[in-house]
C-alpha positions as CSV (number, residue, x, y, z in Angstrom):
1,M,0.0,0.0,0.0
2,S,1.3,3.3,-1.0
3,R,2.2,5.8,1.7
4,V,-0.2,8.8,1.8
5,P,1.8,11.9,1.6
6,T,1.8,14.7,4.2
7,P,0.1,17.8,3.4
8,P,2.3,20.9,2.7
9,P,3.1,23.1,5.6
10,P,0.9,25.7,6.3
11,G,1.2,29.4,4.7
12,D,3.5,32.0,6.6
13,M,1.0,34.0,8.8
14,S,2.8,36.9,8.1
15,T,2.0,36.6,4.2
16,G,-1.4,34.9,4.4
17,P,-4.1,33.4,6.4
18,V,-4.0,30.1,8.2
19,A,-7.0,28.1,9.1
20,E,-7.5,26.2,12.5
21,S,-8.4,23.1,10.4
22,W,-7.4,21.9,7.0
23,C,-8.0,19.1,4.3
24,Y,-5.6,17.9,1.8
25,T,-6.6,16.0,-1.3
26,Q,-4.3,13.6,-3.2
27,V,-5.5,12.6,-6.7
28,K,-3.7,9.3,-7.2
29,V,-2.4,8.8,-10.8
30,V,-0.9,5.4,-12.1
31,K,1.7,5.8,-15.2
32,F,2.7,3.2,-17.1
33,S,3.8,2.6,-21.0
34,Y,3.8,-0.2,-23.5
35,M,5.8,-0.6,-26.7
36,W,4.2,-3.0,-29.6
37,T,6.3,-3.8,-32.9
38,I,4.6,-5.1,-36.1
39,N,7.2,-6.8,-38.2
40,N,6.5,-6.8,-41.9
41,F,4.2,-4.0,-41.6
42,S,3.9,-3.4,-45.5
43,F,2.6,-7.1,-46.0
44,C,-0.4,-6.4,-43.6
45,R,-3.4,-7.5,-45.9
46,E,-6.2,-5.8,-43.6
47,E,-8.5,-3.8,-45.5
48,M,-10.2,-0.4,-44.4
49,G,-12.1,-1.0,-41.2
50,E,-10.1,-4.2,-40.2
51,V,-8.2,-4.4,-37.0
52,L,-5.0,-5.6,-35.6
53,K,-4.8,-5.7,-31.7
54,S,-1.7,-6.1,-29.4
55,S,-1.7,-8.3,-26.5
56,T,-3.0,-7.4,-23.5
57,F,-1.0,-5.3,-20.7
58,S,-1.4,-3.5,-17.5
59,S,0.4,-1.4,-14.9
60,G,1.7,-4.2,-13.0
61,P,1.2,-7.9,-12.1
62,N,-1.2,-7.3,-9.5
63,D,-3.3,-5.0,-11.7
64,K,-6.4,-6.5,-12.9
65,M,-7.1,-3.6,-15.4
66,K,-5.9,-4.8,-18.7
67,W,-5.5,-2.8,-22.0
68,C,-4.4,-3.5,-25.5
69,L,-3.9,-1.2,-28.5
70,R,-6.0,-1.6,-31.6
71,V,-4.4,-0.5,-35.4
72,N,-6.4,-0.1,-38.5
73,P,-3.4,-0.1,-41.1
74,K,-5.7,1.2,-43.7
75,G,-7.9,3.5,-41.8
76,L,-11.1,2.7,-39.7
77,D,-13.5,4.3,-42.7
78,D,-13.8,6.1,-45.9
79,E,-12.8,9.3,-44.2
80,S,-9.7,7.9,-42.8
81,K,-8.6,5.4,-45.6
82,D,-5.5,7.2,-46.3
83,Y,-4.4,7.3,-42.7
84,L,-3.5,4.5,-40.0
85,S,-5.9,4.7,-37.1
86,L,-4.9,3.9,-33.5
87,Y,-6.6,3.2,-30.3
88,L,-6.3,2.3,-26.7
89,L,-8.8,-0.3,-25.8
90,L,-9.9,-1.4,-22.0
91,V,-10.2,-4.9,-22.2
92,S,-11.1,-5.7,-18.7
93,C,-11.5,-3.6,-15.6
94,P,-13.0,-4.6,-11.9
95,K,-14.8,-1.1,-12.0
96,S,-17.6,0.0,-13.8
97,E,-15.4,2.9,-15.5
98,V,-12.0,4.5,-15.2
99,R,-10.8,7.7,-16.6
100,A,-7.3,8.0,-18.2
101,K,-5.1,10.0,-20.5
102,F,-2.9,8.4,-23.4
103,K,-0.3,9.4,-25.4
104,F,1.0,7.6,-28.8
105,S,4.2,8.1,-30.7
106,L,6.3,6.3,-33.2
107,L,10.0,5.0,-32.8
108,N,12.2,6.0,-35.9
109,T,15.6,4.4,-36.8
110,K,17.2,5.9,-34.1
111,R,14.8,4.6,-31.2
112,E,13.7,8.1,-31.0
113,E,9.8,9.1,-30.3
114,T,8.3,10.9,-33.1
115,K,5.0,11.9,-34.7
116,A,3.6,11.9,-31.1
117,M,-0.2,12.7,-30.4
118,E,-1.7,12.9,-27.0
119,S,-5.2,13.3,-25.4
120,Q,-6.0,16.8,-24.2
121,R,-8.3,15.4,-21.3
122,A,-8.7,11.9,-19.2
123,Y,-11.3,10.0,-21.1
124,R,-14.0,7.9,-19.5
125,F,-13.4,4.4,-20.3
126,V,-15.7,1.4,-19.6
127,Q,-15.0,-2.2,-20.5
128,G,-14.7,-2.8,-24.1
129,K,-14.4,0.8,-24.9
130,D,-11.7,2.5,-26.8
131,W,-10.1,5.8,-27.7
132,G,-7.6,7.2,-29.7
133,F,-7.1,9.0,-33.3
134,K,-8.7,8.2,-36.4
135,K,-6.1,10.0,-38.3
136,F,-3.0,9.2,-36.6
137,I,-0.4,9.2,-39.6
138,R,-0.7,9.3,-43.3
139,R,-0.1,6.1,-44.9
140,D,1.9,7.3,-47.6
141,F,4.5,9.4,-45.1
142,L,4.7,6.1,-43.1
143,L,5.8,4.0,-45.8
144,D,8.2,6.6,-47.5
145,E,11.5,4.9,-46.5
146,G,13.2,8.3,-46.4
147,N,11.2,9.3,-43.4
148,G,13.0,6.3,-41.5
149,L,9.6,4.8,-39.7
150,L,9.7,1.6,-40.7
151,P,13.4,0.3,-40.2
152,D,13.5,-3.3,-41.6
153,D,9.8,-2.8,-42.4
154,K,9.0,-3.0,-38.4
155,L,6.6,-0.4,-37.4
156,T,7.1,0.3,-33.5
157,L,4.4,2.1,-31.6
158,F,5.0,3.6,-28.2
159,C,1.9,4.2,-25.9
160,E,2.0,6.1,-22.1
161,V,-1.2,5.6,-20.0
162,S,-1.9,7.6,-17.2
163,V,-4.7,6.1,-15.1
164,V,-6.7,8.1,-12.3
165,Q,-7.3,6.4,-9.3
166,D,-9.2,7.2,-6.4
167,S,-8.6,10.3,-4.5
168,V,-7.5,10.4,-0.8
169,N,-8.5,13.0,1.7
170,I,-6.4,13.8,5.0
171,S,-7.3,16.7,7.3
172,G,-6.2,17.8,10.6
173,Q,-5.9,20.8,13.1
174,S,-3.3,23.5,12.4
175,N,-0.3,22.8,15.1
176,I,0.5,26.6,14.8
177,N,-0.3,29.2,17.2
178,M,-2.5,31.6,15.9
179,L,-0.6,34.5,16.7
180,K,-0.1,37.9,15.2
181,V,3.2,39.5,15.4
182,P,2.7,43.0,16.6
183,E,3.9,46.1,14.5
184,C,7.2,47.5,15.3
185,Q,7.0,50.7,17.6
186,L,10.2,51.5,18.0
187,S,9.8,55.0,16.9
188,D,6.8,55.4,19.3
189,D,9.0,53.9,21.9
190,L,11.9,56.2,21.3
191,G,9.4,59.3,21.1
192,N,8.0,58.4,24.4
193,L,11.4,58.1,26.0
194,W,12.3,61.9,24.7
195,Q,8.8,63.0,25.9
196,C,9.1,61.7,29.5
197,S,12.8,62.6,29.7
198,R,13.8,59.3,31.1
199,F,17.2,58.6,31.6
200,T,18.5,61.6,29.9
201,D,22.1,63.1,30.2
202,C,22.1,66.4,28.6
203,S,20.2,69.5,28.2
204,L,19.5,71.9,25.1
205,Y,18.5,75.4,25.7
206,V,16.3,77.1,23.0
207,G,14.7,80.3,23.3
208,G,14.5,80.0,27.2
209,Q,13.0,76.5,26.9
210,E,14.9,73.3,28.2
211,F,14.8,70.2,26.0
212,K,16.3,67.1,28.1
213,A,17.8,64.7,25.4
214,H,20.0,61.7,25.4
215,K,23.8,62.3,23.8
216,S,23.9,58.9,22.2
217,I,20.6,59.2,20.2
218,L,21.7,62.8,19.2
219,A,25.0,61.9,18.0
220,A,23.9,58.6,16.5
221,R,21.1,60.5,14.2
222,S,23.1,64.0,13.3
223,P,26.9,64.1,12.5
224,V,26.9,67.7,14.1
225,F,25.9,66.5,17.3
226,S,28.4,63.7,17.3
227,A,31.1,66.1,16.5
228,M,29.8,68.3,19.4
229,F,29.8,65.5,22.1
230,E,32.9,63.3,20.5
231,H,35.4,66.2,21.1
232,E,36.3,68.0,24.3
233,M,33.9,70.9,23.6
234,E,32.2,72.8,26.3
235,E,28.8,71.2,25.4
236,S,30.7,67.7,26.0
237,K,32.2,68.8,29.2
238,K,28.7,70.4,30.8
239,N,26.2,68.4,29.0
240,R,24.4,71.5,28.1
241,V,24.1,73.2,24.5
242,D,22.7,76.8,23.8
243,I,21.2,77.2,20.4
244,S,19.9,80.6,19.6
245,D,19.0,80.4,16.0
246,V,16.1,78.2,15.7
247,E,13.1,78.6,17.4
248,P,11.7,76.4,20.2
249,D,8.5,75.2,18.3
250,V,11.1,74.3,15.1
251,F,13.4,72.9,17.5
252,K,11.0,70.6,18.9
253,E,9.7,69.3,15.6
254,M,13.2,68.7,14.8
255,M,14.1,66.6,18.2
256,G,10.7,64.6,17.6
257,F,12.2,63.9,14.1
258,I,15.6,62.9,15.5
259,Y,13.8,60.3,17.9
260,T,11.1,59.0,15.7
261,G,11.9,59.8,12.1
262,K,8.4,61.7,11.7
263,A,7.5,65.3,11.7
264,P,3.8,65.7,11.8
265,N,3.8,69.4,11.5
266,L,6.3,70.0,8.8
267,D,3.9,71.6,6.3
268,K,3.5,74.4,9.0
269,M,7.0,75.1,9.4
270,A,8.8,73.7,6.2
271,D,10.9,76.8,5.7
272,N,12.3,77.0,9.0
273,L,12.8,73.5,9.7
274,L,14.8,73.1,6.4
275,A,17.2,75.6,7.9
276,A,17.3,73.5,11.2
277,A,17.7,70.2,9.2
278,D,20.6,71.5,7.0
279,K,22.2,73.1,10.3
280,Y,22.5,69.8,11.7
281,A,23.0,67.7,8.8
282,L,19.6,65.8,8.9
283,E,19.5,65.0,5.3
284,R,16.3,63.0,5.3
285,L,14.3,65.7,7.2
286,K,16.2,68.6,4.4
287,V,14.7,66.6,1.5
288,M,11.2,65.9,3.2
289,C,11.1,69.8,3.5
290,E,12.3,70.5,0.1
291,E,9.3,68.2,-1.2
292,A,6.7,70.1,1.0
293,L,8.0,73.4,0.0
294,C,7.8,72.2,-3.7
295,N,4.5,71.4,-3.2
296,S,3.5,74.8,-2.0
297,L,5.3,76.9,-4.6
298,S,2.9,79.9,-5.5
299,V,3.5,83.5,-7.3
300,E,3.9,84.9,-3.6
301,N,6.4,82.9,-2.1
302,V,8.5,81.6,-4.7
303,A,11.1,84.2,-4.6
304,D,11.7,83.6,-0.9
305,T,11.6,79.9,-1.6
306,L,14.6,80.5,-4.0
307,I,16.3,82.7,-1.6
308,L,15.8,80.0,1.0
309,A,17.0,77.4,-1.1
310,D,20.2,78.9,-2.3
311,L,21.2,79.6,1.5
312,H,20.9,76.2,2.5
313,S,22.2,74.4,-0.7
314,A,18.9,72.7,-1.2
315,E,19.6,72.0,-5.0
316,Q,16.3,70.2,-6.0
317,L,13.9,73.0,-4.3
318,K,16.1,75.7,-6.3
319,A,15.6,73.9,-9.4
320,Q,12.0,73.6,-8.8
321,A,11.5,77.3,-7.7
322,I,13.8,78.5,-10.9
323,D,11.6,76.0,-13.1
324,F,8.3,77.7,-11.5
325,I,9.5,81.1,-12.1
326,N,10.3,80.5,-15.9
327,R,6.8,78.7,-16.7
328,Q,5.2,82.1,-15.6
329,V,8.1,84.8,-16.5
330,S,7.2,87.6,-18.7
331,V,10.0,88.4,-21.5
332,E,10.4,92.4,-21.6
333,S,11.5,94.2,-24.5
334,P,15.4,93.3,-24.4
335,S,16.3,97.2,-25.2
336,D,14.6,98.2,-21.8
337,E,17.5,98.3,-19.5
338,S,15.5,100.2,-16.9
339,L,13.8,97.0,-15.9
340,L,17.4,95.5,-14.5
341,P,18.0,95.9,-11.1
342,A,20.6,98.7,-10.3
343,V,22.5,96.5,-8.4
344,F,23.5,94.2,-11.4
345,T,27.1,94.3,-12.3
346,F,27.8,95.2,-16.0
347,S,28.4,91.5,-17.0
348,Q,25.2,90.5,-15.2
349,R,23.2,93.0,-17.2
350,C,24.6,92.0,-20.2
351,S,24.0,88.2,-19.3
352,V,20.4,89.1,-18.8
353,I,19.7,91.1,-22.0
354,S,21.4,88.3,-24.3
355,C,19.3,85.8,-22.6
356,R,16.0,87.9,-23.1
357,C,17.4,88.5,-26.7
358,S,17.8,84.8,-27.5
359,V,14.2,83.9,-25.9
360,L,12.7,86.5,-28.2
361,R,14.1,85.6,-31.4
362,Q,13.1,81.7,-30.8
363,L,9.6,83.1,-30.2
364,G,9.5,85.3,-33.3
365,C,8.7,88.3,-31.0
366,K,9.8,91.7,-32.3
367,D,9.0,93.2,-28.8
368,G,8.0,91.8,-25.2
369,K,4.2,92.7,-26.0
370,N,3.7,89.5,-27.6
371,W,4.6,87.0,-24.9
372,N,3.4,88.8,-21.5
373,S,2.1,87.2,-18.7
374,N,0.3,88.5,-15.5
375,H,1.6,85.7,-13.4
376,A,5.0,87.2,-14.4
377,T,4.1,90.7,-13.4
378,D,2.8,89.3,-10.2
379,I,5.8,87.5,-9.2
380,M,8.1,90.8,-9.8
381,E,5.7,92.9,-7.5
382,T,6.1,90.6,-4.7
383,A,8.1,91.8,-1.7
384,G,10.2,88.5,-2.2
385,W,11.2,89.2,-5.7
386,K,12.0,93.0,-4.8
387,S,14.2,91.6,-2.0
388,M,16.0,88.9,-4.2
389,I,17.0,91.9,-6.6
390,Q,18.6,93.7,-3.8
391,S,20.3,90.9,-1.7
392,H,20.6,88.1,-4.3
393,P,20.8,89.6,-7.8
394,H,22.7,86.4,-8.8
395,L,19.7,84.4,-8.5
396,V,17.8,86.6,-11.0
397,A,20.2,86.2,-13.5
398,E,20.2,82.4,-12.8
399,A,16.2,82.5,-13.5
400,F,17.0,84.0,-16.7
401,R,19.9,82.0,-17.8
402,A,17.8,78.9,-17.2
403,L,14.9,80.3,-19.2
404,A,17.2,81.0,-22.0
405,S,18.8,77.5,-21.8
406,A,15.6,76.0,-21.8
407,Q,13.9,78.2,-24.8
408,C,17.0,78.4,-27.3
409,P,20.5,77.4,-26.2
410,P,22.9,78.7,-26.6
411,F,23.2,82.3,-25.1
412,G,23.7,85.5,-26.8
413,L,23.2,87.4,-29.7
414,P,24.0,85.9,-32.8
415,R,27.3,86.6,-34.5
416,K,27.4,88.7,-37.6
417,R,28.4,86.5,-40.7
418,L,31.5,88.1,-42.7
419,K,30.9,88.8,-46.3
420,Q,32.8,86.6,-48.6
421,S,35.1,88.6,-50.7
């Protein structure tokens, strides 16, 4: 008696459900093969519809289910008279019926299987019933010596049979504890550690407020704090740090990020938090602030945001701000130098005029009236833009250079072509 296979292990609870009880069904399939050789096949005298039968065969000596192959050398009927017909016949069976799949093939001169045909499903056999192929192979192709299918005038048929036996059910109860692993709460636990000021070993004073903290956590999260506590600095000796250039609410948000990796109030203070993140080398927090500021760019704040990005080397934010300005910018007449900031150096003024000329030529404008934008006017009238002209004129030049580069590289007026003599 064959051994009943054990069921597959239940799925991992972290990736799928696990039931308290289970059932595993094994459908048993018995596979066996049979080879039948017909000598002097070309001399077969059977006419159309007449049959040759092989001896009976089974899956083993104790199997009472007997099979045989049936061949019609000249076809089964008029439709198949030019073909060899081949069938699998159930000769005897202790059961009322059985289901089986089968595959027929020929062996060529190299004893290789060829011209195989296979049933597409398990057919229902009863005693005396056969299934097979009326047009298994054309007779002219089979008899052609060049195809090598009748070496020494021997036809060798190879049959593989797969008989479906009874199915077996095994069932039981899961032996795995129905436990759910809790989610990791490390960030929450560290946040509570800081909020409760437990086991702190240093104090940070910001705007008259004291924030107790743990030097090891600060050092692990910020290279600036790490350098501060590693060396023989005043902060390391006294376990006290005085911070004067960060607002208490901004510093509290930054400390919350250091302990938990979260900044729930970031959108409300992204500009000031960006400056703090840059100062203490909190790169992820800095990028998070850049993203928030990019998403909130407007006509009113784009100039201030560009200045902030330039001050704190926030290159992604700076590029987005310049792109925002260029999408809204108005190209004025290149000859109107009164529009340029008075604080521009001569080279900066020439650069901006050159950029404007390049853009206008590509747009086919004879003057700035063909491509004005109310948005550009609004940007240039904001306090941030006016402040940027006075304090960061290089940013204005960068914005116009980016505009010219996007519209029509390279910069500058076209050179006059020399007349050929």
